[in-house]
C-alpha positions in Angstrom: 110.2 107.2 113.4 111.7 109.4 110.6 110.4 113.0 109.5 112.2 111.9 106.2 110.3 112.4 102.9 109.4 109.0 101.4 111.3 108.9 97.5 108.3 108.7 95.3 109.6 105.8 93.4 109.3 103.4 97.1 106.4 104.8 97.9 104.5 102.4 96.0 106.5 100.0 97.4 106.3 101.0 101.0 102.0 101.3 100.5 102.2 97.3 100.3 102.1 97.7 104.5 98.7 99.6 103.6 96.7 98.2 100.6 94.2 99.9 101.7 95.7 103.6 100.9 96.1 105.2 97.9 98.6 107.8 97.5 97.0 111.4 95.6 98.3 114.8 95.3 101.4 114.4 97.4 99.5 112.0 100.4 98.1 108.8 101.4 94.3 108.9 101.3 91.7 105.7 102.7 87.6 106.2 102.9 86.1 103.7 104.8 82.4 103.3 104.4 80.1 102.4 107.6 76.8 101.1 107.5 75.6 103.7 109.8 76.2 107.8 109.8 76.8 107.6 113.8 79.3 104.1 113.6 81.6 107.2 111.0 81.0 109.6 113.9 81.8 107.0 116.5 85.4 105.9 114.6 86.4 109.1 114.1 86.1 110.2 117.9 87.9 107.2 118.4 91.1 108.7 115.6 90.5 111.7 117.2 92.3 110.3 120.3 95.0 108.5 118.3 96.2 111.6 116.9 95.6 113.9 119.5 98.3 111.4 121.5 100.8 111.3 118.3 100.0 114.9 117.9 99.3 114.4 114.2 96.2 115.7 112.4 95.4 114.3 109.5 92.8 115.9 107.1 89.2 114.1 108.0 86.3 114.7 105.9 82.8 113.0 107.2 80.3 112.4 104.2 76.9 110.5 105.1 78.3 106.7 106.1 82.0 108.1 104.5 85.0 109.3 106.2 88.2 110.0 104.0 91.0 109.7 105.7 94.9 112.1 104.0 97.3 112.1 105.7 100.8 113.3 104.6 103.4 115.3 106.0 103.4 119.0 105.0 106.8 120.0 106.8 108.8 117.9 105.0 106.8 118.1 102.0 104.7 115.2 101.1 104.6 111.2 102.6 107.1 110.3 105.6 106.9 106.9 107.5 104.9 108.5 110.4 101.8 108.9 107.5 102.6 105.2 106.6 103.3 104.5 111.1 99.6 106.7 111.4 98.0 104.7 107.6 98.8 101.1 109.3 97.3 101.8 113.1 94.5 103.2 111.4 94.7 100.1 109.5 93.9 97.5 112.3 91.6 100.6 114.1 89.0 99.1 110.5 90.0 96.3 110.4 
């Protein structure tokens, strides 16, 4: 996986692989809604295992039964293939 910044004009095409994600201020974000609060906590615990293994720590916001994830490669200054790959892995967990 490359740590190179994805050019802004290519991000929309690349995100076709992860259609649930939106571009927002140099990051990609997705909000996932669960039926019960504990389902959202279980999801975050499962996500924690994946991100810890990858040594990549996204911003995670838990509110009620919604989990919002924000992915960006701050060292590169924006969105990289690493972010897209993690978004894809998260999609596989959810869908």
